[in-house]
C-alpha positions in Angstrom: 0.0 0.1 0.0 1.1 3.6 -0.7 3.4 5.2 2.1 1.4 8.5 2.0 -1.9 6.7 2.3 -0.8 4.7 5.2 0.8 7.7 6.9 -2.3 9.9 6.7 -4.4 7.1 8.0 -2.0 6.6 10.7 -2.0 10.2 11.5 -5.9 10.2 11.8 -5.7 7.2 14.2 -2.9 8.9 16.2 -5.1 11.9 16.4 -7.8 10.2 18.2 -5.3 8.5 20.5 -4.0 12.0 21.2 -7.4 13.3 22.4 -7.7 10.3 24.6 -4.1 10.7 25.9 -4.6 14.4 26.6 -7.6 13.6 28.9 -5.5 11.0 30.9 -2.5 13.4 31.1 -4.7 16.3 32.3 -6.2 14.5 35.2 -2.9 12.7 36.0 -1.1 16.1 36.2 -3.7 17.5 38.6 -4.6 14.6 40.8 -1.9 12.2 40.3 -4.5 9.6 39.1 -5.1 7.5 36.0 -8.7 7.6 34.9 -9.4 4.1 33.7 -12.9 5.0 32.8 -11.7 7.4 30.1 -12.5 4.9 27.4 -16.0 4.7 28.4 -16.2 8.5 28.4 -15.2 8.2 24.8 -18.0 5.6 24.3 -20.5 8.0 25.9 -19.5 10.7 23.5 -20.0 8.3 20.7 -23.5 7.3 21.6 -24.5 10.9 22.4 -23.3 11.9 18.8 -25.1 8.9 17.4 -28.3 9.9 19.1 -28.2 13.5 18.1 -27.1 12.6 14.5 -28.9 9.5 13.7 -32.0 9.4 15.9 -32.7 13.2 16.1 -31.5 14.1 12.7 -29.0 16.8 13.7 -25.9 17.8 11.9 -22.6 16.3 12.4 -21.2 19.5 14.1 -24.2 19.5 16.3 -23.5 15.9 17.4 -19.8 16.8 18.0 -20.9 19.8 20.1 -23.4 17.9 22.0 -20.9 15.2 22.8 -18.4 17.6 24.1 -20.9 19.4 26.4 -22.6 16.3 27.7 -19.2 14.6 28.5 -17.7 17.8 29.9 -20.8 18.2 32.4 -20.6 14.5 33.2 -16.8 14.8 33.9 -17.5 17.8 36.4 -20.2 15.6 38.2 -17.8 12.6 38.5 -15.4 14.8 40.3 -18.0 16.5 42.3 -19.8 13.4 43.3 -17.0 11.0 43.8 -13.6 12.2 43.7 -13.9 15.4 45.8 -15.3 13.2 48.7 -12.3 10.7 48.3 -9.6 13.3 47.6 -7.7 12.2 50.8 -7.8 8.5 50.1 -4.8 6.5 48.7 -4.1 6.6 44.9 -5.0 2.9 44.7 -8.3 3.5 46.1 -9.0 6.3 43.6 -7.8 4.2 40.7 -10.3 1.4 41.7 -13.1 3.9 41.8 -12.3 4.7 38.2 -12.2 0.9 37.4 -15.6 0.5 39.0 -16.9 3.5 37.1 -15.8 1.9 33.9 -17.8 -1.2 34.4 -20.8 0.7 35.5 -20.8 3.0 32.5 -20.4 -0.1 30.2 -23.4 -1.7 31.9 -25.4 1.4 31.7 -25.0 1.8 28.1 -26.4 -1.6 27.6 -29.7 -0.5 29.0 -30.8 1.8 26.1 -28.6 0.4 23.4 -28.2 -3.3 24.3 -25.3 -5.4 23.0 -25.9 -4.4 19.4 -23.3 -3.0 17.1 -24.2 0.4 15.5 -22.6 2.3 12.7 -22.0 6.0 12.3 -21.8 7.7 8.9 -18.8 9.8 8.1 -18.7 13.5 8.0 -18.2 13.6 4.2 -20.7 10.8 3.4 -20.8 11.3 -0.3 -17.3 12.7 -0.8 -14.9 10.9 -3.1 -11.5 9.8 -1.8 -8.7 12.3 -2.5 -6.2 10.7 -5.0 -2.6 12.1 -5.1 -0.4 10.1 -7.5 -0.9 6.5 -6.1 -2.1 7.5 -2.7 -5.8 7.4 -1.8 -6.7 9.6 1.2 -10.0 9.4 3.0 -11.7 12.9 3.6 -12.7 11.5 7.0 -9.1 11.2 8.0 -8.3 14.6 6.9 -11.3 15.9 9.0 -10.2 14.0 12.0 -6.6 15.3 11.9 -8.0 18.9 11.3 -10.5 18.8 14.1 -7.9 17.3 16.5 -5.4 20.1 15.7 -8.0 22.8 16.5 -8.9 21.2 19.8 -5.2 20.8 20.7 -4.5 24.4 19.8 -7.4 25.5 21.8 -6.1 23.5 24.8 -2.8 25.3 24.5 -4.3 28.7 24.2 -6.4 27.9 27.3 -3.3 26.9 29.3 -1.1 29.8 28.1 -3.5 32.8 27.7 -6.5 32.4 30.2 -6.8 32.9 34.0 -8.5 29.4 34.3 -5.6 27.8 32.4 -3.0 29.4 34.6 -4.8 28.4 37.7 -4.9 24.9 36.3 -1.1 25.1 35.7 -0.5 26.5 39.2 -2.5 23.5 40.8 -0.6 20.9 38.7 2.7 22.3 39.8 2.1 23.0 43.3 -1.4 22.3 44.9 -0.5 23.5 48.3 1.0 26.8 47.0 -1.9 27.4 44.7 -4.4 26.9 47.7 -2.3 29.4 49.8 -2.7 32.2 47.1 -6.4 31.7 47.1 -7.2 29.3 44.1 -10.1 27.1 44.6 -8.6 23.6 44.1 -12.0 21.9 44.1 -13.2 24.2 41.2 -10.0 23.5 39.4 -10.3 19.8 39.8 -13.9 20.0 38.4 -12.8 22.0 35.5 -10.0 19.7 34.7 -12.3 16.7 34.8 -14.8 18.5 32.6 -12.1 19.5 30.0 -10.5 15.9 30.1 -14.0 14.3 29.5 -14.9 16.9 26.8 -11.7 15.9 24.9 -12.9 12.2 25.2 -16.4 13.0 24.1 -15.0 14.8 21.1 -12.8 11.6 20.4 -15.8 9.5 20.6 -17.7 11.4 17.7 -14.6 11.5 15.6 -14.0 7.8 16.2 -17.4 6.7 15.5 -17.3 6.8 11.7 -14.3 4.7 11.5 -15.1 2.3 14.3 -18.2 0.3 15.4 -20.4 1.6 18.1 -20.8 -0.7 21.0 -20.6 -0.4 24.9 -16.9 -1.9 24.9 -15.5 0.3 22.1 -13.5 2.5 24.4 -11.3 -0.2 25.6 -8.9 -0.2 22.6 -8.8 3.7 22.5 -7.9 3.7 26.3 -5.1 1.3 25.8 -3.7 3.2 22.9 -4.2 6.4 24.7 -2.4 5.3 27.8 0.5 3.9 25.8 0.8 7.3 24.1 0.9 9.1 27.3 3.6 6.6 28.6 5.6 6.9 25.4 5.6 10.7 25.4 5.9 11.2 29.1 2.8 11.0 31.3 3.2 14.6 32.7 3.8 16.2 29.2 0.9 17.5 27.1 3.1 17.7 24.0 4.5 14.3 24.8 1.0 13.0 24.8 0.3 14.2 21.3 3.7 13.2 19.9 3.4 9.7 21.4 0.0 9.2 20.0 0.9 10.3 16.5 4.0 7.9 16.6 1.7 5.0 17.7 -0.9 5.7 15.0 1.6 5.9 12.2 3.9 3.0 13.4 1.0 0.5 13.6 -0.3 1.4 10.2 3.1 1.2 8.5 3.7 -2.1 10.2 0.4 -3.4 9.2 0.9 -2.3 5.6 4.5 -3.3 5.1 5.1 -6.2 7.6 2.1 -8.1 8.9 -1.5 -7.1 9.8 -1.4 -10.1 12.3 0.9 -8.1 14.6 -0.3 -4.5 13.8 -2.0 -4.0 17.1 1.1 -5.0 19.1 3.8 -3.3 17.0 3.6 0.1 18.7 3.7 -1.4 22.1 7.0 -3.3 21.1 8.4 0.1 20.1 7.3 1.5 23.5 8.9 -1.2 25.3 12.3 -0.4 23.6 11.9 3.3 24.1 11.2 2.8 27.8 14.2 0.6 28.3 16.3 3.5 27.0 14.2 6.4 28.5 12.0 5.1 31.2 10.2 8.4 31.9 9.1 8.8 28.2 10.4 10.8 25.4 9.3 14.2 26.7 9.2 13.4 30.5 11.6 14.4 33.1 13.6 12.2 35.5 12.2 12.7 38.9 14.5 14.3 41.3 14.3 14.4 45.0 15.9 16.9 47.6 17.6 15.2 50.3 
């Protein structure tokens, strides 16, 4: 298969993994917690988009907006109802809460949708593929890459140019210091959860046309997003993006030129090699402790 075709498709997949990885990194940086239910947030976003687009007849952009809003509000509620009450508990306890939430959301999704598999039409339903020489590029792939770039840039602007973003960064760097200067830590945590889950909801709608919709669909994206965060450095937002794009391209190139049988594990083999050389990830920093 043509190199450009595989690369663009890999970048599209990597863009989806990047949105998932960004959600994981945001929560980890703020609360030192890996949200193992983030794949189910993606699944909820996908089904919200499906409901708006297919069942209610809304536009694709309306479906995307609805998924972002619903998942963002849901994320804030998760923090308010569960994690604010358990903030002082051990990290393992908090991680197990996210695992329990994961199973709960999957079971809850089966109540209205059952165990059936649904399809979601692409953004450009009737658009012909773009042909460049021997390369055939899907308009949906370009749309995914473009929307992911816009969302990532919006995230960077939020952190760098807004008061809320600066408060989030201060809380991530030194929670005690942020509290002493008057920052409402509880509000920042809720906003972080809302932002992270909104990114997951957007990923769900973007992934829906190229993936089947079913309650367990988020598991693969969670795994790839987690791997991307580990590869890039779990405390680095740019690292999460770069790691995700690398995983997306590597697995498509491996499947196209080596073997599709090992496509899913190829990127993880690369990660193992990288972590042997640089355990804290490509953009991560080696932890230092003052004695």
